[in-house]
N, C-alpha and C positions, 0 to 999 in steps of 0.2 A: 468191692463194697459188700459189707455184711448187712443182711436184711433181717432185723431182729424183732420178734414180738416180745414185749415186756408186759406180762400180765400183772395187774395190781399196781400199775405204774403211777397212779395218783395217790398211793399210800405213802407212808413214811419212808421205808427203805427203798421202795420202787422209784419214787420221785428223786431221791438222792442219787440213786444209781443212774437214772436217765441223765440228770444234770452232769454227773461225773463223766459218763461215756461221750456225750455230745461235746464236752469241752476237750476230752482227751483224744478222740478218734475222728478225724475228718472223713473217714471212709466208712461211716456207719449210717444206717437208716433204721429208725426206731418207730415201730407201731406200738403205741401205748394203748393197751386194752384194759379197761377198768369198768366195773359195774357202777361205780360211784355210790357205794353204800355210805353209811355215816362217816367212815374214816377216810374216804377218798376225797382229795381236795385239789382241784386243778389250779388253784392259785399258787400252789407250790411250784408250778411249771410255767408261770407267766413269762419268764425270761426266754423260754425256748418255743413258745407256742407258734411263732411265725418262722421258725427255722425250717428250711426246706428238707432237712434230714429227719423231721419229726412229724408224726401225725397221731391224732387221738381218735379212738373209737370207743363209744360207750357200749359195752357188750358184757354179757354174762359168759364166763368161760364154759358153762354147761350148755351153751347154745351151739351145738356142733355145726349146724348148717352155716351160721354166720362166721364162725371161726374158720371153717374150711374155706370160705370165700376169701378171707384175708390172706391165707397161704397162697392162693392162686393170684390174687390181685397184686401182691407185693413180693412174690417169689421168696417166701420166708425160708431162711436156712438155719435160724437159731431161735429157740424158745427159752426164755428165762421166766420161770413161774414163781412170782412173788405173791400171786393172788391167794388170799387166805383170810378167813375169819380167824382172828388171832388173840382175842382177849379172853383169858381163862374164865373170869367171872361170867361173861356172857355165855360161854360154852356150858357152864353149869346150869344156867337158866334155860337154855334152849339148845340142846346138843344137835338136833337135826339140821339146823342151819349150817353148823360146822361140818357135818358129814356130807351134806350136799355140795358145798363149795370146795372143801378141802380134799374130799375123796373122789366124788363123782366128777368134779371139775378137772382134777388132775388126770383122771382116766380119760376124759374127753379130749384133753390136749394131747395126751400120749397117742391115742388112737388116730387122731387126725394127722399128727406128725409122722407116725408110722406109715400111713397111707401115702401122704404127699411126698415123703422122702424116699420111697421105695425106688430102687434102681431097676426093678423089673426082673431081677435075677435072684431074688431071695435075700438081697442085701440092701444097703443104703447108699444114697448119693454121697459123693466126696464132700467133706467139710461141714456136714450138718451136725447140730448139737442141741440136746435138750438138757436144761439144768433145772433141777428141783431144789428150790430154796427151802430148807427145813430149819429145825430148831433143836437145841440141846435138851429141850423138855421131853423129847421122845425117849431119852435114856432113863427117865425117872429121877430118883433122888440119890445123892451121894452121902456117904458117911463123912466124918470129920477129915478124912484123908483121901488121897487119890484123885484122879481126874477121869473124865469121860474120854475114851479113845474110840476110834472108828469101829473097833471090834467089840465095844461094850454092848452087851445084849440090850435090846429095846425093852423098856418097862414103863410105858406111859401111865400117868395117874389121873388125868383129867380128860373130859371129852375132847378138849382142844388138842392136847398132846397125842391122844389116841388117834384122832383124825389125821394128824400130821404123820404119825408113824405108819398109818395105813397107806397114806399117799406115798411115803418113801418105799414101802414094800411093793406097791404096784409099779412104781418107777423102776426099781431094781429088777422086777420080774420081766420088764420089757428088754432089759439087757440080757438077762439070763436066758430068756426064751428066744428072742428075736435078734439078739446082738445089736439092738438099737443103741446108738451112741448117746448115752446119758451120763450125767453126773448128779450127785446129791451133795449139797453142802449143809452143814448143821452149825448154826452160829449160837453164840451166847447172847445175853441181853444187849440189844442195841440202844444207843442214846445219841442225841444230836438234834439238829434243826428239823422242823416240820413234823415232829411226833405228836400224834393226837393226844390231847390232854386227859385221857383216861389212864394213861401209862404213868408209872411212878414219878419220874423226874418232872415232866411238864405239869402233872397234876399238883405236885408239891410247890412248884414255882408259882403256878396260877393261884393256888390257895393262899400262899404267903402274900402275894400282891393284893389279895382281897381280904386278908385277915380272917380266913376261914380255918376251921379245924384241919389238921394234917392227919388223916386216918392212917394208922399203922397196924397191919395185921399182927395179932398175937403179941409176942415180945419184941418183934422187929428184928430178930437175930437170924432170920433166913439169909443165906448167903447166895449171891449171884455173881457171875463173872461178867463184867461190863466191857462192851466193845463199841468204840466210837464208829458211827455209821460210815464215815468216809473210808476208814480202814476196812470195813466189811465190803464196801463197793470195790475196792482195789482187789480184795481176795476173790470175789466173784468174777471179776474181769480176768484174772489170771487162770482160774479154773476153766472158764469158757474157752479161753485161747489155748491153754497148754495142759489142762488136766488130762490124766490118763482115762480113756473111755471106760465107763463102768465103775469108776472109783468113787468112794465117799471121802469128803474132806471136812474135817472139823475146823471151825474158824472161831478162835477165842482170843480174848484180850489179855489173859493172865492178870486181870484187875478184879480180884475177888473182894467184895465189900458186902457188909450186912445192909439190909434195907434201912435200918436205923441210922447207920453211918451216912447213907445217901441222903436221907432226910435232913440230918444235922448239917451236912455239907451245904445243902441248898439254903437252910436257915442262916447259917453263918455268913455265906456270901451276900445274901440279900440284906441281912442286918448291917454288914460292914459297908455295902456299896449303894444301897437303895433306901432302906427304911429301918431305922434303929429300933423301932417298936416291934419288929418281928423277932421272936425268940422261941425257945423250945417249949414255952407254955402253950403253943398252938398244937403240939403233938397230942393226939388222942388215940390211945390203943383201942382197937376194936376186935371183935370176935374173929379168930383166924379163919381163913378160907378153907373150905372143904378140900381134903386131899392135897394140902399145901406141901410141896416138896421143900425139904429143909435146906439142901445145898446143891448148887450146880457148879461145876468147874470143868473147863475144857482143856485138853492137851492138844495144842495146835502143831505139834512137832512134825506131823506128816506133811502138812502144807508148807511148813518152813523148809523142810529138807527137799521136798519134791519141786516146789515152785518158787522158792526164795521169798515167800511172803512172811511178814512179821507185823504185829500191831505197832504202828508208828506213834500213836497218841497215848501217852500215859494218862491215867485217869485224872490226875491232879490238873493237867492242862485241859483235857477234854471236858471235864465238868464245868470249868470256868468258861470255855468257849460256848458250851451249851447254854448255860444260864445267861450269859451276855446276849446270845442270839435271841432268847425269849424276852429279855428286858428291852432289847432294841426293836422287838416286833410284837409289842403288846396288842396292837390292833389285830394282828393275825390270831392271837389267842382269843381275843374277844369275839372275833367273827366265828371262830370254830365253836366256842362255848355257846354262843347264841344261835348258831345255825345259819348265820348270814353268809358263810362261805359257800353254802349250797346254791345261792343265787348266782354265783359267778358262772357256773356252767350254763345256767339258763340264759344269762345275758350274752355269753360268748358263742353259744352253739345253737340255741333254739331257732334262730332265724337264718341259719346257714343251710 
């Protein structure tokens, strides 16, 4: 039995990962640790809340005392750190929130894991692993050609990406200094079910359904590499189980698309399958984001060669699956946009 702490497990990628692992692995026990800020939604995990292999704790990862108690209570041997403030625009408005969670929170987790996993001889217990889930944004911006590789120098351009790069460097230092069994994964833009509707794809879907303007930064020709969230979950699982200790693995979909292409894809599908009145007249170009990177693209060759992973979901299928999920779960979107989703935690846990 693996006893795993998944931090940020009520967020978009974390909740998808928990659902994936509980379905795939009968010998796993997951402690979901989430502060439940605005983007954490326990409704994402309704289907597993009574699973004996799953427990939720509302905690801040900077709370060292309470996190340490979880290690003792559940004999934790694996940490997968999804917990992060992740929206670039919010980091521009308030950088300190990102530094606290993304940098200090990561250091707190590493310190506790180092202490609890010590074998008393200067090394670590057998089979323990810490995985830092990071982002391609730590590499900065690419030119029109080439791809980010694991040895690409870090060059973050926003407070968000700088905080994630800092967390990566702290994590790496625990391997270099203490030989702590860590890995770092850096993924491209994820999309799929349960994504908070401040992100591009669910924002555009929701605005189309409500006939609101579709805000596009600048000319909309910024390029991102899109990765279906389930493919990302499979990659993380492989790294945790089989990754070489101390190594970084880039996880990318080789699905490079401009933001404007993404927006038009959403418009086209909703026009053809839901509402013919939705068209590109809803697009509104707005002032570009400060420090906006022009292009990201990941070379995932290392994880393909080393662990046999590849992105199974081509963008053309993934975007349809994603849009259809949101169209079939309009109530979920409405609850998130209105804040009603936050009442779910209160109703489920306040009296326990």
